[in-house]
TORROKOL-763825 format. One line per field, with one value per residue: x negated, y negated, z negated of N, C-alpha, C in turn; residue number from 1; residue in three letters. Coordinates in Angstrom, 1 decimal. Each point is the difference from the previous one (the first is absolute). Layout:
<pts>
n.x	X|...
n.y	Y|...
n.z	Z|...
ca.x	X|...
ca.y	Y|...
ca.z	Z|...
c.x	X|...
c.y	Y|...
c.z	Z|...
k	NUM|...
r	ala|...
</pts>
This chain:
<pts>
n.x	1.3|-0.9|0.7|0.1|-0.9|0.4|-1.3|0.4|-1.3|0.3|-0.5|0.9|1.0|0.6|-0.7|-0.7|0.0|0.9|-0.4|-1.2|0.5|0.8|-1.1|-0.8|1.0|-0.1|-1.2|-0.3|1.2|-0.9|0.1|-1.3|0.3|-1.3|0.6|-1.1|0.8|1.0|0.0|0.5|0.3|-1.2|-0.1|0.5|-0.8|-1.0|0.4|0.2|-1.1|0.1|-1.1|-0.5|-0.3|-1.3|-0.1|-1.1|-0.3|-1.2|-0.6|0.1|0.6|-0.3|-1.2|0.0|0.4|-0.8|-1.0|0.4|0.0|-1.2|-0.3|0.8|-0.5|-1.2|0.7|0.3|1.1|-1.0|0.1|0.3|-1.0|0.8|-1.3|0.4|-0.4|0.1|-1.1|0.6|-1.2|0.8|0.3|1.1|0.1|-1.2|0.8|0.9|-1.1|0.0|1.4|-0.1|-1.2|0.8|0.7|-1.1|0.0|-1.1|-0.7|0.9|-1.0|0.5|0.2|-0.7|-1.1|1.0|0.6|-1.3|0.7|0.8|-1.2|0.0|-1.0|0.0|1.3|0.1|-1.0|0.5|1.2|-0.4|-0.9|0.9|0.9|-0.9|-0.3|1.3|0.2|-1.1|0.4|1.3|-0.3|0.9|1.0|-0.7|1.2|0.5|-1.2|0.2|0.7|0.7|0.4|0.5|0.1|0.1|-0.3|1.2|0.0|-0.5|0.9|0.8|-0.7|0.3|-1.3|1.0|-1.0|0.1|-0.7|0.8|-0.6|-1.0|1.1|0.2|-1.2|0.2|1.2|-0.6|-1.0|0.8|0.8|-1.0|-0.4|1.3|-0.7|0.4|1.2|-0.8|0.6|0.0|0.6|0.2|-0.4|1.1|-0.9|0.5|-0.8|1.0|-0.5|-0.8|0.1|-1.1|-0.1|-0.1|-1.2|0.1|-1.0|0.3|1.3|-0.4|-1.0|0.9|0.9|-0.9|-0.5|1.2|0.1|-1.2|0.5|1.0|-1.0|-0.8|1.0|0.0|0.7|0.0|1.3|-0.2|1.0|1.1|0.0|0.5|1.2|0.5|-1.1|0.1|1.3|-0.4|-0.7|0.9|-0.4|1.3|-0.2|0.6|1.2|0.1|1.3|0.5|0.1|0.3|1.1|-0.9|0.4|-0.3
n.y	-14.4|0.6|1.0|0.6|0.9|0.9|0.2|1.3|0.2|1.3|0.4|1.0|-0.8|1.2|-0.1|-0.7|0.6|0.7|-0.3|0.4|1.0|0.4|-0.2|0.5|0.9|-0.4|0.1|1.3|-0.2|-0.3|1.3|0.2|1.3|0.1|1.2|-0.2|1.0|-0.6|0.6|-1.2|-0.1|-0.6|0.6|1.1|-0.2|-0.3|1.0|0.7|-0.6|0.4|0.8|-0.5|1.2|-0.2|1.2|0.1|1.0|-0.6|-0.1|-1.3|-0.7|-1.0|0.0|1.3|0.0|-1.0|0.6|1.1|-0.6|-0.6|1.2|0.2|-0.6|0.1|1.1|-0.6|-0.8|0.4|-1.0|0.8|0.7|0.3|0.2|1.1|0.3|1.3|-0.1|-1.1|0.0|-0.1|-1.1|0.6|-0.3|0.3|0.8|-0.7|0.2|1.2|0.2|-0.7|0.7|1.0|-0.9|0.0|1.3|0.4|-0.3|0.6|-0.3|1.1|-0.7|1.1|-0.5|-0.8|1.2|-0.3|-0.5|0.1|-0.3|1.4|0.0|1.3|0.0|-0.8|0.6|1.2|-0.4|-0.4|1.0|0.9|-0.7|-0.1|1.3|0.3|-0.8|0.5|1.2|-0.3|-0.6|1.0|-0.8|1.1|0.4|0.9|0.4|0.8|-1.1|1.1|-0.9|0.0|-1.1|0.7|-1.0|0.3|-1.2|-0.3|0.8|-0.5|-1.0|0.6|0.4|0.3|0.3|-0.8|0.8|0.8|-0.5|0.4|0.6|-0.1|0.4|1.0|0.1|-0.1|0.8|0.9|-0.1|0.1|1.1|0.3|-0.5|1.1|-0.5|-0.2|0.8|-0.4|1.1|-0.4|1.2|0.7|0.6|1.1|0.3|-0.3|1.2|-0.9|1.0|-0.6|-0.1|-1.2|0.2|-0.7|0.7|1.2|-0.3|-0.7|0.9|1.0|-0.6|-0.3|1.2|0.5|-1.0|0.4|1.3|-0.3|-0.6|1.0|0.7|0.4|0.8|-1.2|-0.2|-0.7|0.7|-0.3|1.4|-0.2|0.1|-0.6|-0.7|-0.4|0.0|-0.6|-0.8|-0.1|1.3|-0.3|0.4|1.2|-0.6|0.4|0.0|-0.9|0.7|-1.1|-0.6|-0.9|-0.7|-1.2
n.z	-1.6|0.8|0.3|-1.2|0.2|-0.8|-0.2|-0.3|-0.1|0.1|-1.2|0.0|0.3|0.1|-1.1|1.0|1.1|-0.6|-1.2|0.6|0.7|-1.0|-0.7|0.9|0.1|-1.2|0.5|0.3|0.7|1.0|-0.5|0.3|-0.4|-0.1|0.1|-0.7|0.4|-0.6|-1.2|-0.4|1.3|0.1|1.1|-0.6|-1.1|0.8|0.8|-1.1|-0.1|1.2|0.0|1.1|0.6|-0.1|0.5|-0.7|0.8|0.1|-1.2|0.5|-1.0|-0.8|0.5|0.2|-1.3|-0.2|0.7|-0.6|-1.1|0.3|0.4|-1.0|-1.1|0.6|0.3|-1.1|-0.1|-0.8|-0.8|-1.1|-0.4|-0.9|-0.6|-0.6|-1.3|0.2|-0.7|0.3|0.5|1.1|-0.6|0.5|-1.3|0.4|0.7|-0.8|-0.8|0.5|-0.1|-1.2|-0.4|0.5|-0.5|-0.7|-0.1|0.6|-1.1|-0.7|-0.8|-0.6|-1.1|-0.4|0.4|0.3|-0.1|-0.2|-1.0|1.0|0.7|0.2|-0.9|0.3|0.1|-1.1|-0.6|0.4|-0.3|-1.1|-0.2|0.4|-0.8|-1.0|0.1|0.1|-1.1|-0.5|0.3|-0.4|-1.2|-0.2|-0.3|-0.3|-0.5|0.9|0.5|-1.1|-0.2|-0.1|-0.9|1.3|0.6|1.2|0.8|0.5|0.3|-1.2|-0.6|1.0|-0.4|-1.1|0.3|-0.8|-0.8|-1.1|-0.9|-0.7|-1.1|0.9|0.3|-1.3|-0.2|0.8|-0.5|-1.2|0.3|0.6|-1.0|-0.8|0.7|-0.2|-1.0|-0.7|-0.2|-1.0|-0.8|-1.3|-0.5|-1.2|-0.3|-0.5|-0.8|0.4|-1.1|-0.8|-0.1|0.5|0.9|-0.1|1.3|-0.6|0.6|-1.1|-0.5|0.4|-0.2|-1.1|-0.3|0.2|-0.7|-0.9|0.1|0.0|-0.9|-0.1|0.1|-0.8|-0.7|0.4|-0.4|1.3|-0.8|-0.4|0.2|1.1|0.5|-0.5|0.2|-1.2|-0.6|1.1|0.1|-1.3|0.3|1.1|-0.8|-1.0|-0.2|-0.2|-1.2|-0.1|0.0|-1.2|0.3|-0.7|-1.1|-0.6|0.4|-0.2|-1.0|0.5
ca.x	-1.1|0.4|0.2|-1.2|0.1|-0.9|-0.7|-0.4|-0.6|0.4|-0.5|0.4|0.5|1.4|0.6|-0.1|0.2|1.4|0.2|-0.7|0.8|1.2|-0.4|-0.5|1.1|0.7|-0.6|-0.4|0.8|-0.5|-1.2|-0.6|-0.9|-0.8|-0.3|-1.3|-0.2|0.4|0.5|0.9|1.3|0.0|0.8|1.4|0.4|-0.1|1.2|1.2|-0.1|0.3|-1.1|-0.4|-1.2|-0.9|-0.6|-1.2|0.1|-1.1|-0.5|-1.1|-0.6|0.7|-0.2|0.9|1.4|0.4|0.0|1.3|1.1|-0.1|0.3|1.4|0.6|-0.5|0.8|1.3|-0.2|-0.3|-1.0|-1.0|0.1|-0.3|-0.5|-0.1|-0.2|1.2|-0.2|0.5|-1.0|0.3|1.3|0.8|0.5|-1.0|0.2|0.4|-1.1|-0.6|0.8|-0.1|-1.3|-0.1|0.5|-1.1|-1.2|0.0|-0.5|0.3|-0.6|0.3|-1.2|0.3|-1.1|0.4|0.4|-1.0|0.1|0.9|-0.6|-1.1|-1.3|-0.8|0.7|-0.2|-1.4|-0.2|0.8|-0.7|-1.3|0.3|0.5|-1.0|-0.8|0.7|0.1|-1.3|-0.2|0.9|0.3|1.4|0.3|0.7|0.2|0.1|-0.1|0.5|1.5|0.7|1.2|-0.4|0.9|-0.9|0.6|0.0|-0.8|-1.4|-0.2|0.0|-1.3|-1.1|-0.3|-0.2|-0.6|-0.4|0.7|0.2|0.3|-0.7|0.9|0.4|-1.1|0.0|1.1|-0.4|-1.1|0.5|0.9|-0.9|-0.6|1.1|0.3|1.3|0.2|0.1|0.6|0.0|1.0|-0.2|0.9|-0.2|-0.5|0.6|-0.9|0.5|0.6|-0.3|-1.1|-0.7|-0.9|-1.1|-1.2|-0.5|-1.4|-0.3|0.7|-0.4|-1.3|0.3|0.7|-0.9|-0.9|0.9|0.2|-1.0|0.4|1.1|-0.3|-0.7|0.8|0.6|1.2|1.2|0.5|0.0|1.3|1.0|0.8|1.4|0.6|0.3|-1.2|-0.4|0.7|-0.6|-1.4|-0.2|0.9|0.5|0.5|1.4|0.5|1.2|0.9|0.5|1.0|1.3|0.1|-0.2|0.1|-1.1
ca.y	0.9|1.3|1.1|0.7|1.4|0.5|1.2|0.6|1.3|0.8|1.4|0.7|-0.9|0.1|-0.5|-1.4|-0.7|-0.4|-1.4|-1.0|-0.3|-0.7|-1.3|-0.9|-0.3|-1.2|-1.2|0.4|1.2|1.0|0.6|1.2|0.7|1.1|1.1|0.4|1.4|0.3|1.3|-0.1|-0.6|-1.5|-0.5|0.1|-1.1|-1.3|-0.1|-0.2|-1.4|-1.0|-0.3|0.9|0.8|0.8|1.1|0.6|1.3|0.1|-1.2|-0.6|-1.1|-1.3|-0.6|0.6|-0.2|-1.4|-0.1|0.7|-0.9|-1.1|0.4|-0.1|-1.4|-1.0|0.0|-0.6|-1.4|-0.5|-1.0|0.4|1.3|0.0|1.3|0.3|1.4|0.7|0.6|-0.9|-0.9|-1.4|-0.4|-0.6|-1.3|-1.0|-0.2|-1.3|-0.8|0.3|-0.5|-1.4|-0.4|0.3|-1.1|-0.8|0.8|1.2|1.1|-0.3|1.1|0.0|-0.1|0.6|-0.3|-1.1|0.6|1.0|0.6|1.2|0.9|0.8|-0.7|0.5|-0.4|-1.4|-0.4|0.4|-0.9|-1.4|0.1|0.2|-1.2|-1.0|0.4|-0.3|-1.4|-0.4|0.6|-0.5|-1.5|-0.3|-0.3|1.2|0.1|1.4|0.5|1.3|0.2|0.5|-0.7|-1.0|-0.3|-0.4|-0.3|1.1|-0.5|0.3|1.4|0.6|-0.3|0.7|1.3|0.6|1.4|0.3|1.1|-0.2|-1.3|-1.0|-0.7|-1.3|-0.9|-0.2|-1.0|-1.3|-0.5|-0.3|-1.2|-1.2|-0.2|-0.5|-1.4|0.0|-1.0|0.9|-0.5|1.0|-0.1|0.8|1.1|0.8|1.3|1.0|1.2|1.0|1.2|0.0|0.8|-0.6|0.8|-0.9|0.4|-1.4|-0.3|0.6|-0.7|-1.4|-0.1|0.3|-1.2|-1.2|0.4|0.0|-1.3|-0.4|0.6|-0.7|-1.4|-0.1|0.8|-0.9|0.7|-0.8|-0.6|-1.4|-0.6|0.9|0.5|0.0|1.3|0.8|0.6|0.9|1.3|0.7|0.4|0.8|1.1|0.0|1.3|0.1|-0.6|0.6|-1.1|0.2|1.1|-0.6|-1.4|-0.7|-1.5|-0.7
ca.z	0.0|0.6|-0.9|-0.6|-0.4|-1.0|0.3|-1.2|0.1|-1.2|-0.1|-1.2|-1.0|0.0|-1.2|-0.1|1.3|0.1|-0.6|0.8|1.2|-0.3|-0.5|1.1|1.0|-0.5|0.6|1.4|0.3|0.9|-0.6|0.6|-0.8|0.6|-0.9|0.5|-0.4|-1.4|-0.2|-1.1|0.3|0.1|1.2|-0.3|-1.0|0.7|0.9|-0.9|-0.6|1.1|0.8|1.1|-0.4|0.9|-0.8|0.3|-0.5|-0.9|-0.5|0.9|-0.6|0.1|1.3|1.0|-0.4|0.4|1.4|0.5|-0.3|0.8|1.3|0.1|-0.3|0.8|1.3|-0.3|-0.1|-1.3|-0.1|-1.0|-0.6|-1.5|-0.3|-1.4|-0.3|-0.4|-1.3|-1.1|-0.5|0.5|-0.4|1.0|-0.4|0.4|1.5|0.4|0.1|1.3|1.0|0.1|0.6|1.4|0.9|0.4|0.0|0.8|-0.9|-1.4|-0.8|-1.4|-0.9|-1.3|-0.9|-0.9|-1.3|-0.1|-1.3|0.1|0.9|-0.6|0.2|1.1|1.2|0.1|0.4|1.3|0.9|-0.1|0.7|1.4|0.6|0.1|1.1|1.3|0.2|0.5|1.3|1.0|-0.1|-0.2|-1.4|-0.5|-1.5|-0.4|1.3|0.2|-0.3|1.1|0.1|0.9|1.1|1.1|1.2|1.0|1.2|-0.3|-0.1|1.3|0.6|-0.8|0.3|-1.3|0.0|-1.3|-0.7|-1.4|-0.4|0.7|1.0|-0.6|0.3|1.5|0.4|-0.5|0.8|1.4|-0.1|-0.1|1.3|0.9|-0.5|-0.7|-1.2|-1.2|-1.3|-1.1|-1.0|-1.1|-0.1|-1.2|0.3|-1.0|0.0|-0.9|0.6|1.5|0.3|1.1|0.8|0.2|-0.8|-0.2|0.4|1.3|1.0|0.1|0.8|1.4|0.5|0.2|1.1|1.2|0.5|0.9|1.3|0.5|0.3|1.3|1.0|1.0|0.4|-0.1|1.3|0.1|-0.2|-0.5|1.2|-0.2|-0.3|1.2|0.6|-1.1|0.1|1.1|-0.2|-1.2|-0.2|-1.3|-0.5|-0.2|-1.2|-0.6|-0.6|-1.4|-0.1|0.0|0.2|-1.3|0.0|-0.6
c.x	0.5|0.2|-1.3|0.4|-1.0|-0.6|-0.6|-0.7|0.2|-0.6|0.3|0.4|1.6|0.7|-0.1|0.4|1.5|0.2|-0.8|0.8|1.2|-0.3|-0.4|1.1|0.9|-0.5|-0.4|0.8|-0.6|-1.3|-0.3|-1.0|-0.8|-0.3|-1.3|-0.3|0.4|0.6|1.1|1.4|0.0|0.8|1.5|0.5|0.0|1.2|1.2|0.0|0.2|-1.1|0.0|-1.3|-0.7|-0.7|-1.3|0.1|-1.1|-0.5|-1.2|-0.7|0.8|-0.1|0.9|1.4|0.4|0.1|1.3|1.2|0.0|0.3|1.5|0.5|-0.5|0.6|1.3|-0.2|0.0|-1.0|-1.2|0.3|-0.4|-0.4|-0.1|-0.1|1.3|0.0|0.5|-1.0|0.3|1.5|0.8|0.5|-1.0|0.2|0.3|-1.2|-0.7|0.8|0.0|-1.3|-0.1|0.5|-1.2|-1.3|0.2|-0.4|0.2|-0.5|0.3|-1.3|0.4|-1.0|0.2|0.3|-0.9|0.2|0.8|-0.6|-1.1|-1.3|-0.7|0.7|-0.2|-1.4|-0.4|0.7|-0.7|-1.2|0.3|0.5|-1.1|-1.0|0.6|0.1|-1.4|-0.2|0.8|0.2|1.4|0.3|0.8|0.1|0.1|0.1|0.6|1.4|0.7|1.4|-0.3|1.0|-0.8|0.8|0.0|-0.8|-1.5|-0.3|0.0|-1.4|-1.2|-0.2|-0.3|-0.6|-0.3|0.9|0.0|0.2|-0.8|0.9|0.5|-1.1|-0.1|1.0|-0.4|-1.1|0.4|0.9|-0.9|-0.7|0.9|0.5|1.5|-0.1|0.2|0.8|0.0|1.2|-0.3|1.0|-0.3|-0.4|0.4|-0.8|0.6|0.7|-0.3|-1.2|-0.7|-0.9|-1.3|-1.2|-0.8|-1.4|-0.2|0.8|-0.3|-1.3|0.3|0.7|-0.9|-0.9|0.8|0.2|-1.0|0.3|1.2|-0.3|-0.6|0.8|0.7|1.3|1.3|0.3|0.0|1.4|1.0|0.7|1.5|0.6|0.3|-1.2|-0.6|0.6|-0.5|-1.4|-0.3|1.1|0.5|0.5|1.5|0.4|1.2|0.8|0.3|1.1|1.4|0.0|-0.1|0.1|-1.2|0.3
c.y	1.4|1.1|0.6|1.4|0.4|1.4|0.6|1.3|0.7|1.4|0.6|-1.0|0.0|-0.6|-1.5|-0.7|-0.5|-1.4|-1.0|-0.4|-0.8|-1.4|-0.9|-0.3|-1.1|-1.3|0.2|1.2|1.1|0.5|1.3|0.6|1.0|1.0|0.7|1.4|0.4|1.4|0.0|-0.6|-1.5|-0.5|0.0|-1.1|-1.3|-0.2|-0.2|-1.4|-1.1|-0.3|0.9|0.6|0.6|1.0|0.5|1.5|0.3|-1.3|-0.5|-1.1|-1.3|-0.6|0.5|-0.2|-1.4|-0.1|0.7|-1.0|-1.2|0.3|-0.1|-1.5|-1.1|0.0|-0.6|-1.5|-0.5|-1.1|0.3|1.4|-0.1|1.4|0.1|1.5|0.7|0.5|-0.9|-1.0|-1.5|-0.2|-0.6|-1.4|-1.1|-0.4|-1.5|-1.0|0.2|-0.7|-1.5|-0.5|0.3|-1.1|-0.8|0.8|1.3|1.3|-0.4|1.2|-0.1|-0.1|0.6|-0.5|-1.2|0.5|1.1|0.8|1.4|1.0|0.8|-0.6|0.5|-0.5|-1.5|-0.4|0.5|-0.9|-1.4|0.0|0.1|-1.3|-1.1|0.4|-0.3|-1.5|-0.6|0.5|-0.7|-1.5|-0.3|-0.3|1.1|-0.1|1.4|0.8|1.4|0.2|0.5|-0.6|-1.3|-0.2|-0.6|-0.3|1.2|-0.4|0.3|1.5|0.7|-0.2|0.8|1.4|0.9|1.4|0.5|1.2|-0.4|-1.5|-1.1|-0.7|-1.3|-1.1|-0.3|-1.0|-1.4|-0.6|-0.4|-1.3|-1.3|-0.3|-0.6|-1.4|-0.1|-1.1|0.9|-0.8|1.2|-0.3|0.9|1.2|0.7|1.4|1.0|1.2|1.1|1.1|0.2|0.9|-0.5|1.0|-0.8|0.4|-1.3|-0.2|0.5|-0.8|-1.4|-0.1|0.3|-1.2|-1.1|0.3|0.0|-1.4|-0.5|0.5|-0.8|-1.4|-0.1|0.8|-1.0|0.6|-0.8|-0.6|-1.5|-0.6|1.1|0.5|-0.1|1.3|0.9|0.7|1.0|1.4|0.8|0.5|1.0|1.0|0.0|1.3|0.0|-0.7|0.6|-1.2|0.3|1.1|-0.5|-1.4|-0.7|-1.5|-0.6|-0.4
c.z	0.5|-1.1|-0.5|-0.3|-1.1|0.4|-1.3|0.3|-1.3|0.0|-1.4|-1.1|0.0|-1.2|-0.1|1.3|0.0|-0.6|0.8|1.2|-0.3|-0.5|1.1|1.0|-0.5|0.7|1.5|0.3|0.8|-0.6|0.7|-1.0|0.8|-1.0|0.5|-0.5|-1.3|0.0|-1.1|0.4|0.1|1.2|-0.2|-0.9|0.7|0.9|-0.8|-0.6|1.1|0.9|1.3|-0.4|1.2|-0.8|0.6|-0.5|-1.0|-0.4|0.8|-0.7|0.3|1.4|1.1|-0.3|0.4|1.5|0.6|-0.2|0.9|1.5|0.3|-0.1|0.9|1.4|-0.2|-0.2|-1.4|0.0|-0.9|-0.5|-1.5|-0.3|-1.5|-0.2|-0.5|-1.4|-1.2|-0.5|0.4|-0.3|1.1|-0.3|0.3|1.5|0.4|0.2|1.4|1.1|0.1|0.6|1.5|0.9|0.5|0.1|0.8|-0.8|-1.4|-0.9|-1.5|-0.8|-1.4|-1.0|-0.9|-1.4|-0.4|-1.3|0.1|0.9|-0.7|0.4|1.2|1.3|0.2|0.6|1.4|1.0|0.0|0.8|1.5|0.7|0.2|1.2|1.4|0.2|0.6|1.4|1.1|0.1|-0.2|-1.5|-0.7|-1.5|-0.5|1.3|0.2|-0.4|1.2|0.2|0.8|1.1|1.2|1.2|1.0|1.3|-0.2|0.0|1.3|0.7|-0.6|0.5|-1.2|0.2|-1.4|-0.6|-1.5|-0.3|0.7|1.0|-0.6|0.3|1.5|0.4|-0.4|0.8|1.4|0.0|0.0|1.4|1.0|-0.5|-0.6|-1.1|-1.2|-1.1|-1.0|-0.9|-1.2|-0.1|-1.3|0.5|-1.1|0.1|-0.9|0.7|1.5|0.2|1.3|0.7|0.4|-0.9|-0.2|0.6|1.4|1.1|0.1|0.8|1.5|0.7|0.4|1.2|1.3|0.5|1.0|1.4|0.6|0.4|1.5|1.1|0.9|0.6|0.0|1.4|-0.1|-0.2|-0.5|1.2|-0.1|-0.3|1.2|0.6|-1.0|0.1|1.1|-0.2|-1.2|-0.2|-1.5|-0.5|-0.2|-1.4|-0.5|-0.6|-1.4|0.0|0.1|0.3|-1.3|0.3|-0.6|-1.4
k	1|2|3|4|5|6|7|8|9|10|11|12|13|14|15|16|17|18|19|20|21|22|23|24|25|26|27|28|29|30|31|32|33|34|35|36|37|38|39|40|41|42|43|44|45|46|47|48|49|50|51|52|53|54|55|56|57|58|59|60|61|62|63|64|65|66|67|68|69|70|71|72|73|74|75|76|77|78|79|80|81|82|83|84|85|86|87|88|89|90|91|92|93|94|95|96|97|98|99|100|101|102|103|104|105|106|107|108|109|110|111|112|113|114|115|116|117|118|119|120|121|122|123|124|125|126|127|128|129|130|131|132|133|134|135|136|137|138|139|140|141|142|143|144|145|146|147|148|149|150|151|152|153|154|155|156|157|158|159|160|161|162|163|164|165|166|167|168|169|170|171|172|173|174|175|176|177|178|179|180|181|182|183|184|185|186|187|188|189|190|191|192|193|194|195|196|197|198|199|200|201|202|203|204|205|206|207|208|209|210|211|212|213|214|215|216|217|218|219|220|221|222|223|224|225|226|227|228|229|230|231|232|233|234|235|236|237|238|239|240|241|242|243|244|245|246|247|248|249|250
r	unk|unk|unk|unk|unk|unk|unk|unk|unk|unk|unk|unk|unk|unk|unk|unk|unk|unk|unk|unk|unk|unk|unk|unk|unk|unk|unk|unk|unk|unk|unk|unk|unk|unk|unk|unk|unk|unk|unk|unk|unk|unk|unk|unk|unk|unk|unk|unk|unk|unk|unk|unk|unk|unk|unk|unk|unk|unk|unk|unk|unk|unk|unk|unk|unk|unk|unk|unk|unk|unk|unk|unk|unk|unk|unk|unk|unk|unk|unk|unk|unk|unk|unk|unk|unk|unk|unk|unk|unk|unk|unk|unk|unk|unk|unk|unk|unk|unk|unk|unk|unk|unk|unk|unk|unk|unk|unk|unk|unk|unk|unk|unk|unk|unk|unk|unk|unk|unk|unk|unk|unk|unk|unk|unk|unk|unk|unk|unk|unk|unk|unk|unk|unk|unk|unk|unk|unk|unk|unk|unk|unk|unk|unk|unk|unk|unk|unk|unk|unk|unk|unk|unk|unk|unk|unk|unk|unk|unk|unk|unk|unk|unk|unk|unk|unk|unk|unk|unk|unk|unk|unk|unk|unk|unk|unk|unk|unk|unk|unk|unk|unk|unk|unk|unk|unk|unk|unk|unk|unk|unk|unk|unk|unk|unk|unk|unk|unk|unk|unk|unk|unk|unk|unk|unk|unk|unk|unk|unk|unk|unk|unk|unk|unk|unk|unk|unk|unk|unk|unk|unk|unk|unk|unk|unk|unk|unk|unk|unk|unk|unk|unk|unk|unk|unk|unk|unk|unk|unk|unk|unk|unk|unk|unk|unk|unk|unk|unk|unk|unk|unk
</pts>
């Protein structure tokens, strides 16, 4: 299987991004963190922990952060991109499940809802309702549509004309992957809410996400074929990348 890179959007999580980077590097050595306008030293901590870093001078939202990271990674020869949050909500120890499923799937989506008892009620029901709505709208076998812990084929990502902002980008990637006939798989993941400060607004963002799915479903911005990393580098302007502060081992 081709190499895999991890992509971590981050905003003001200097106290948590270090363990996330070090944890995921046990399974995926190549890690890119996009510091989305943090004011607390998130970028420095990520670099000290072994990640390459792209820095946004101002906060733009999750969608632009992911697109900045993909502009860099999709120009390299990775087979899949593993995406996870920087705030500690996603457990790096769950990564092996994604890597195993990637041998036969183009899109591996984490499923948090299997362990509903540990999820705050408002978060559970908004995720549950959003997932059911998107399942009906798309016809895809979704279990947890808004889980940001996911692994996606680089070939499919290069074909996607991503435009979503905030958390709608997660839905956009899912809908476009389905339109591109990606092979789906799900893996159960542990979700960690204790001490995590989320920027997700359950009701507002869930409604926005479901409505956005209609737009992504009919949008014709996807490419028919994968242009490949070499052509991608010519077509897409990648932001500057800061290397890790020190040489680190996996």
